[in-house]
C-alpha positions in Angstrom: 16.5 -3.6 4.5 13.0 -5.1 4.5 10.2 -2.5 4.8 6.6 -3.6 5.5 3.3 -1.9 6.4 -0.4 -2.8 6.4 -2.3 -1.7 3.3 -6.0 -1.2 3.8 -8.1 -2.1 0.8 -11.5 -0.3 1.1 -14.1 -1.8 -1.2 -16.7 0.5 -2.6 -20.2 -0.3 -1.3 -21.2 -1.2 -4.8 -18.1 -3.3 -5.5 -18.8 -6.4 -7.6 -16.0 -8.9 -7.4 -17.1 -10.9 -10.4 -17.4 -8.0 -12.8 -14.6 -5.9 -11.2 -17.0 -3.0 -11.2 -16.3 0.1 -9.2 -13.2 0.3 -7.2 -11.0 -0.4 -4.3 -9.3 2.5 -2.5 -5.9 1.7 -1.0 -4.3 3.5 1.9 -1.7 2.8 4.6 -2.7 3.7 8.2 0.9 4.6 9.1 1.7 6.6 6.0 -1.2 8.9 5.3 0.2 10.2 2.0 0.6 6.7 0.6 -2.7 6.1 -1.3 -3.7 4.4 -4.5 -6.7 2.6 -6.1 -7.5 -0.6 -8.1 -10.3 -2.4 -9.8 -9.5 -5.9 -8.4 -8.0 -7.3 -5.3 -5.0 -8.7 -7.2 -4.3 -5.4 -8.8 -4.8 -3.7 -5.4 -2.1 -5.7 -3.8 0.3 -4.9 -6.7 -0.6 -1.2 -6.5 -0.1 -1.2 -2.8 3.4 -2.5 -3.2 4.2 0.1 -5.8 2.9 3.1 -3.9 4.6 1.8 -0.7 8.0 1.8 -2.5 7.4 5.3 -3.9 6.3 6.7 -0.6 9.2 5.2 1.4 12.2 5.8 -0.9 13.0 9.1 0.7 11.8 8.1 4.2 14.6 5.5 4.4 17.0 8.4 4.8 15.0 9.8 7.7 12.9 7.8 10.1 10.2 5.4 9.0 7.0 5.4 11.0 6.3 2.6 13.5 4.1 -0.2 12.1 0.7 -0.4 13.7 -0.2 -3.9 14.8 -3.0 -5.6 12.9 -5.1 -5.9 16.1 -4.8 -2.1 16.6 -6.2 -1.3 13.2 -9.9 -0.5 13.2 -11.2 -1.9 9.9 -14.6 -1.1 8.6 -16.9 -3.9 7.3 -15.8 -3.2 3.7 -12.1 -3.2 4.4 -9.3 -5.8 4.4 -5.7 -5.4 5.6 -2.7 -6.9 3.8 0.8 -6.7 5.0 2.9 -5.4 2.1 6.7 -5.8 2.2 9.6 -5.2 -0.1 13.4 -5.3 0.2 15.1 -2.0 -0.5 18.1 -3.9 -1.9 15.9 -5.1 -4.8 14.9 -1.6 -6.0 16.3 -0.5 -9.3 16.9 3.2 -8.5 17.7 3.9 -12.2 14.0 3.9 -12.9 13.6 7.0 -10.8 14.7 10.1 -12.8 15.3 12.2 -9.6 18.0 9.7 -8.5 20.0 9.8 -11.7 
């Protein structure tokens, strides 16, 4: 099953892309407990995928929240949205101690 949600990368007001100073906060509008952070946009996208996997592992058993459309997200000036997806069949569950 393919799972996908919009990750919002929120760039600190003092963020300096060249020097990777300060940070980027990462959150998912549809999954409030799904948060992370990064020092670069590239790292932010990777961290968003990882935290999405961790937050939705157990949700798959229940009901996943509906995905909010990009047009319905109210982004601030210092935010960008990225659609993050993964395939549940590609997960190696042996990496998660609580599933062994």
